[in-house]
KEBARO-561942 format. One record per residue (C-alpha): residue number from 1; x, y, z; chain. Coordinates in Angstrom, 3 decimals. Layout:
+------+----------+----------+----------+------+
! kero !       px !       py !       pz ! gunu !
+------+----------+----------+----------+------+
!  NUM !        X !        Y !        Z !    A !
...
+------+----------+----------+----------+------+
end
This chain:
+------+----------+----------+----------+------+
! kero !       px !       py !       pz ! gunu !
+------+----------+----------+----------+------+
!    1 !  118.286 !  125.474 !   84.104 !    A !
!    2 !  117.949 !  123.037 !   86.967 !    A !
!    3 !  117.372 !  124.345 !   90.498 !    A !
!    4 !  120.138 !  124.086 !   93.048 !    A !
!    5 !  120.551 !  120.460 !   94.085 !    A !
!    6 !  120.329 !  117.312 !   92.056 !    A !
!    7 !  117.257 !  117.071 !   89.865 !    A !
!    8 !  116.628 !  113.963 !   87.807 !    A !
!    9 !  118.492 !  110.800 !   88.721 !    A !
!   10 !  120.618 !  108.982 !   86.187 !    A !
!   11 !  118.206 !  106.039 !   85.957 !    A !
!   12 !  116.763 !  105.797 !   82.426 !    A !
!   13 !  113.013 !  106.216 !   82.316 !    A !
!   14 !  112.429 !  103.055 !   80.299 !    A !
!   15 !  114.051 !  100.546 !   82.677 !    A !
!   16 !  111.893 !   97.611 !   83.801 !    A !
!   17 !  112.449 !   98.626 !   87.431 !    A !
!   18 !  111.097 !  102.136 !   86.880 !    A !
!   19 !  108.127 !  100.806 !   84.907 !    A !
!   20 !  107.342 !   98.265 !   87.628 !    A !
!   21 !  107.542 !  100.874 !   90.378 !    A !
!   22 !  105.138 !  103.186 !   88.539 !    A !
!   23 !  102.636 !  100.361 !   88.142 !    A !
!   24 !  102.911 !   99.306 !   91.759 !    A !
!   25 !  102.634 !  102.802 !   93.198 !    A !
!   26 !   99.632 !  103.650 !   91.014 !    A !
!   27 !   97.672 !  100.498 !   91.859 !    A !
!   28 !   94.549 !  100.924 !   93.968 !    A !
!   29 !   93.529 !   97.279 !   93.708 !    A !
!   30 !   95.415 !   94.033 !   93.236 !    A !
!   31 !   95.405 !   90.300 !   93.763 !    A !
!   32 !   97.062 !   88.723 !   96.804 !    A !
!   33 !   98.296 !   85.147 !   96.390 !    A !
!   34 !   98.688 !   83.251 !   99.651 !    A !
!   35 !   98.646 !   79.576 !  100.560 !    A !
!   36 !   97.579 !   77.210 !  103.316 !    A !
!   37 !   98.901 !   73.664 !  103.666 !    A !
!   38 !  100.093 !   73.808 !  100.069 !    A !
!   39 !   96.759 !   75.024 !   98.678 !    A !
!   40 !   97.077 !   78.334 !   96.742 !    A !
!   41 !   94.497 !   81.040 !   97.333 !    A !
!   42 !   93.905 !   84.386 !   95.584 !    A !
!   43 !   91.966 !   87.380 !   96.866 !    A !
!   44 !   91.272 !   91.014 !   96.060 !    A !
!   45 !   93.302 !   93.532 !   98.086 !    A !
!   46 !   93.812 !   97.303 !   98.082 !    A !
!   47 !   97.548 !   98.117 !   98.201 !    A !
!   48 !   99.504 !  101.255 !   98.907 !    A !
!   49 !  103.273 !  101.731 !   98.852 !    A !
!   50 !  105.735 !  103.119 !  101.350 !    A !
!   51 !  108.500 !  105.410 !  100.060 !    A !
!   52 !  110.867 !  102.422 !   99.855 !    A !
!   53 !  108.255 !  100.455 !   97.835 !    A !
!   54 !  107.108 !   98.073 !  100.554 !    A !
!   55 !  103.489 !   97.097 !   99.887 !    A !
!   56 !  100.936 !   97.985 !  102.563 !    A !
!   57 !   97.651 !   96.111 !  102.977 !    A !
!   58 !   94.888 !   96.671 !  105.522 !    A !
!   59 !   93.530 !   93.206 !  106.267 !    A !
!   60 !   90.828 !   91.812 !  108.501 !    A !
!   61 !   91.757 !   89.090 !  110.979 !    A !
!   62 !   88.578 !   87.329 !  109.892 !    A !
!   63 !   89.664 !   86.927 !  106.267 !    A !
!   64 !   91.001 !   83.745 !  104.741 !    A !
!   65 !   94.145 !   85.388 !  103.407 !    A !
!   66 !   95.096 !   86.811 !  106.815 !    A !
!   67 !   94.937 !   83.361 !  108.370 !    A !
!   68 !   97.125 !   82.118 !  105.532 !    A !
!   69 !   99.730 !   84.868 !  105.997 !    A !
!   70 !   99.979 !   84.211 !  109.729 !    A !
!   71 !  100.823 !   80.581 !  108.983 !    A !
!   72 !  102.907 !   81.195 !  105.834 !    A !
!   73 !  104.189 !   84.750 !  105.227 !    A !
!   74 !  105.520 !   84.000 !  101.728 !    A !
!   75 !  103.128 !   85.588 !   99.271 !    A !
!   76 !  102.767 !   87.567 !   96.054 !    A !
!   77 !  100.791 !   90.619 !   94.931 !    A !
!   78 !   99.745 !   91.205 !   91.317 !    A !
!   79 !   98.707 !   94.647 !   90.037 !    A !
!   80 !   97.792 !   95.611 !   86.481 !    A !
!   81 !   97.611 !   98.717 !   84.344 !    A !
!   82 !   95.278 !   99.482 !   81.466 !    A !
!   83 !   95.373 !   97.279 !   78.336 !    A !
!   84 !   96.391 !   98.792 !   75.009 !    A !
!   85 !   93.261 !   97.473 !   73.320 !    A !
!   86 !   90.555 !   94.810 !   73.611 !    A !
!   87 !   93.063 !   92.045 !   74.431 !    A !
!   88 !   93.589 !   91.927 !   78.240 !    A !
!   89 !   97.011 !   90.360 !   77.634 !    A !
!   90 !   98.289 !   93.740 !   76.423 !    A !
!   91 !   97.888 !   95.214 !   79.902 !    A !
!   92 !  101.145 !   95.916 !   81.742 !    A !
!   93 !  101.348 !   94.108 !   85.081 !    A !
!   94 !  103.794 !   93.323 !   87.814 !    A !
!   95 !  103.839 !   90.505 !   90.343 !    A !
!   96 !  105.833 !   91.190 !   93.499 !    A !
!   97 !  106.957 !   88.381 !   95.771 !    A !
!   98 !  107.944 !   88.835 !   99.383 !    A !
!   99 !  107.307 !   88.147 !  103.062 !    A !
!  100 !  104.266 !   89.616 !  104.794 !    A !
!  101 !  104.311 !   90.838 !  108.383 !    A !
!  102 !  101.828 !   92.776 !  110.538 !    A !
!  103 !  102.971 !   96.290 !  111.469 !    A !
!  104 !  101.652 !   98.595 !  114.179 !    A !
!  105 !  102.684 !  101.962 !  112.798 !    A !
!  106 !  100.367 !  104.966 !  112.837 !    A !
!  107 !  102.343 !  106.796 !  110.146 !    A !
!  108 !  102.163 !  103.849 !  107.744 !    A !
!  109 !   98.458 !  103.415 !  108.425 !    A !
!  110 !   97.930 !  107.099 !  107.665 !    A !
!  111 !   99.834 !  106.659 !  104.415 !    A !
!  112 !   97.623 !  103.739 !  103.418 !    A !
!  113 !   94.491 !  105.714 !  104.297 !    A !
!  114 !   95.736 !  108.687 !  102.283 !    A !
!  115 !   95.233 !  106.708 !   99.084 !    A !
!  116 !   92.200 !  104.736 !  100.343 !    A !
!  117 !   90.209 !  107.422 !  102.219 !    A !
!  118 !   86.900 !  105.529 !  101.961 !    A !
!  119 !   88.379 !  102.909 !  104.318 !    A !
!  120 !   88.276 !  105.350 !  107.245 !    A !
!  121 !   84.794 !  103.919 !  107.878 !    A !
!  122 !   86.262 !  100.603 !  109.039 !    A !
!  123 !   90.032 !  101.058 !  109.366 !    A !
!  124 !   89.844 !  101.343 !  113.162 !    A !
!  125 !   87.701 !   98.251 !  113.672 !    A !
!  126 !   89.379 !   95.891 !  116.139 !    A !
!  127 !   89.799 !   93.105 !  113.591 !    A !
!  128 !   91.619 !   95.249 !  110.969 !    A !
!  129 !   95.396 !   95.476 !  111.003 !    A !
!  130 !   98.065 !   96.803 !  108.672 !    A !
!  131 !  100.434 !   94.388 !  106.936 !    A !
!  132 !  103.649 !   95.148 !  105.083 !    A !
!  133 !  105.247 !   93.115 !  102.286 !    A !
!  134 !  108.896 !   93.872 !  101.577 !    A !
!  135 !  109.513 !   92.960 !   97.914 !    A !
!  136 !  112.146 !   90.277 !   97.329 !    A !
!  137 !  111.714 !   90.154 !   93.566 !    A !
!  138 !  109.206 !   90.757 !   90.814 !    A !
!  139 !  108.036 !   89.767 !   87.359 !    A !
!  140 !  107.118 !   92.636 !   85.069 !    A !
!  141 !  105.073 !   91.908 !   81.967 !    A !
!  142 !  105.023 !   95.076 !   79.907 !    A !
!  143 !  102.396 !   93.725 !   77.541 !    A !
!  144 !  101.914 !   90.715 !   75.312 !    A !
!  145 !  105.123 !   88.578 !   75.335 !    A !
!  146 !  107.203 !   91.256 !   77.119 !    A !
!  147 !  108.426 !   89.830 !   80.428 !    A !
!  148 !  111.290 !   90.846 !   82.705 !    A !
!  149 !  112.346 !   89.192 !   85.946 !    A !
!  150 !  113.530 !   91.729 !   88.517 !    A !
!  151 !  115.731 !   91.235 !   91.530 !    A !
!  152 !  115.131 !   93.333 !   94.617 !    A !
!  153 !  118.025 !   95.588 !   93.604 !    A !
!  154 !  116.468 !   96.095 !   90.151 !    A !
!  155 !  113.129 !   97.088 !   91.640 !    A !
!  156 !  114.005 !   99.177 !   94.691 !    A !
!  157 !  114.265 !  102.984 !   94.500 !    A !
!  158 !  117.540 !  104.631 !   95.465 !    A !
!  159 !  117.700 !  104.561 !   99.309 !    A !
!  160 !  119.360 !  107.977 !   99.592 !    A !
!  161 !  116.623 !  109.523 !   97.465 !    A !
!  162 !  113.959 !  107.753 !   99.510 !    A !
!  163 !  115.416 !  109.128 !  102.745 !    A !
!  164 !  115.885 !  112.671 !  101.442 !    A !
!  165 !  112.335 !  113.046 !  100.175 !    A !
!  166 !  110.762 !  111.231 !  103.131 !    A !
!  167 !  112.450 !  113.689 !  105.483 !    A !
!  168 !  110.947 !  116.619 !  103.569 !    A !
!  169 !  107.567 !  115.089 !  102.709 !    A !
!  170 !  105.606 !  116.858 !  105.433 !    A !
!  171 !  106.984 !  120.229 !  104.400 !    A !
!  172 !  106.353 !  119.481 !  100.711 !    A !
!  173 !  102.714 !  118.556 !  101.330 !    A !
!  174 !  102.102 !  121.513 !  103.624 !    A !
!  175 !  103.648 !  124.024 !  101.243 !    A !
!  176 !  101.932 !  122.682 !   98.128 !    A !
!  177 !   98.477 !  122.457 !   99.685 !    A !
!  178 !   98.629 !  125.777 !  101.529 !    A !
!  179 !  100.450 !  127.935 !   98.995 !    A !
!  180 !   99.851 !  126.254 !   95.636 !    A !
!  181 !   96.333 !  124.855 !   95.844 !    A !
!  182 !   95.612 !  126.080 !   92.315 !    A !
!  183 !   98.577 !  124.140 !   90.935 !    A !
!  184 !   97.513 !  120.977 !   92.788 !    A !
!  185 !   94.008 !  121.355 !   91.387 !    A !
!  186 !   95.364 !  121.760 !   87.854 !    A !
!  187 !   97.702 !  118.765 !   88.110 !    A !
!  188 !   95.002 !  116.546 !   89.623 !    A !
!  189 !   92.410 !  117.583 !   87.069 !    A !
!  190 !   94.799 !  116.870 !   84.194 !    A !
!  191 !   95.829 !  113.490 !   85.635 !    A !
!  192 !   92.386 !  112.232 !   86.586 !    A !
!  193 !   90.168 !  114.020 !   84.069 !    A !
!  194 !   88.008 !  115.176 !   86.986 !    A !
!  195 !   87.969 !  118.808 !   88.109 !    A !
!  196 !   88.189 !  119.466 !   91.809 !    A !
!  197 !   90.186 !  120.811 !   94.739 !    A !
!  198 !   92.879 !  118.156 !   94.518 !    A !
!  199 !   95.347 !  118.009 !   97.425 !    A !
!  200 !   98.696 !  116.264 !   97.642 !    A !
!  201 !   98.562 !  113.460 !  100.213 !    A !
!  202 !  101.894 !  111.679 !   99.587 !    A !
!  203 !  105.169 !  112.231 !   97.746 !    A !
!  204 !  108.192 !  110.055 !   97.087 !    A !
!  205 !  111.120 !  109.604 !   94.716 !    A !
!  206 !  108.865 !  108.334 !   91.926 !    A !
!  207 !  105.873 !  110.668 !   92.060 !    A !
!  208 !  103.032 !  111.921 !   94.224 !    A !
!  209 !   99.449 !  111.063 !   95.147 !    A !
!  210 !   96.675 !  113.640 !   94.854 !    A !
!  211 !   93.254 !  113.226 !   96.414 !    A !
!  212 !   89.690 !  114.416 !   96.490 !    A !
!  213 !   87.446 !  113.245 !   99.348 !    A !
!  214 !   86.302 !  110.255 !   97.299 !    A !
!  215 !   89.156 !  109.568 !   94.881 !    A !
!  216 !   92.935 !  109.486 !   94.615 !    A !
!  217 !   95.191 !  109.616 !   91.577 !    A !
!  218 !   98.870 !  108.800 !   91.155 !    A !
!  219 !  101.084 !  111.230 !   89.247 !    A !
!  220 !  104.537 !  109.941 !   88.263 !    A !
!  221 !  107.521 !  112.208 !   87.814 !    A !
!  222 !  109.181 !  112.260 !   84.387 !    A !
!  223 !  111.944 !  110.167 !   85.966 !    A !
!  224 !  112.973 !  109.248 !   89.515 !    A !
!  225 !  114.182 !  112.232 !   91.537 !    A !
!  226 !  116.564 !  112.469 !   94.476 !    A !
!  227 !  115.936 !  115.733 !   96.326 !    A !
!  228 !  113.184 !  118.102 !   97.470 !    A !
!  229 !  114.438 !  120.617 !   94.900 !    A !
!  230 !  113.828 !  118.026 !   92.211 !    A !
!  231 !  110.288 !  117.461 !   93.475 !    A !
!  232 !  109.682 !  121.215 !   93.193 !    A !
!  233 !  110.987 !  121.262 !   89.620 !    A !
!  234 !  108.749 !  118.348 !   88.643 !    A !
!  235 !  105.688 !  120.017 !   90.165 !    A !
!  236 !  106.434 !  123.219 !   88.269 !    A !
!  237 !  106.697 !  121.206 !   85.048 !    A !
!  238 !  103.460 !  119.327 !   85.757 !    A !
!  239 !  101.564 !  122.501 !   86.639 !    A !
!  240 !  102.714 !  124.271 !   83.478 !    A !
!  241 !  101.746 !  121.291 !   81.349 !    A !
!  242 !   98.346 !  120.991 !   83.028 !    A !
!  243 !   97.554 !  124.669 !   82.647 !    A !
!  244 !   98.500 !  124.558 !   78.972 !    A !
!  245 !   96.045 !  121.695 !   78.386 !    A !
!  246 !   92.506 !  122.994 !   77.630 !    A !
!  247 !   91.056 !  119.722 !   78.943 !    A !
!  248 !   92.597 !  120.434 !   82.354 !    A !
!  249 !   90.256 !  123.292 !   82.911 !    A !
+------+----------+----------+----------+------+
end
């Protein structure tokens, strides 16, 4: 029986939009495509996502790509998942296009650092600033010869769900880490294959991020959710599954 409040949203779990969001939210590294005077340029970046799926990047003012974005904000970010076998073309990947802008927002910077904790060593250097890319569209390649073009509406999570869970995120994290540390450890161990005192550092309509001091792992819900009660139900399911798995500890 579902808890009081809406649980799983009506969105099917195999839609290209849901698949693309899972890939994007799980990515810890990607490729940024920018341009200068018509000359394309690609560079390694470390993305994180806001609840509404905007892409966050912490960039140095001294880098080539930052100079490009200041002159031409149109850009793209490519992230990839794991290939199904030895052929790299079987890897799922998504390319998001959008407009980049610098943002001075302590909460967004904290969210980026939550999934890239190692960057605390340099994140406050004077030449580093946070940038946000609001997706305008995407191309999802689910594997070899499986491509889907996505409009912004196809890709974006439900805005009401985003708002509802964002409003409760602080309470969710505090409750889970203070009162259910054993469940967080079990879920993180099962997801990452690494035992430890995993803590939840972010939650949204599509899943949550768990962290150790030197590593983070993304855990997707079974399907997009739309309420804090639904988050609770998903965490109960994940904890039960993890505890039933001998490999989870």
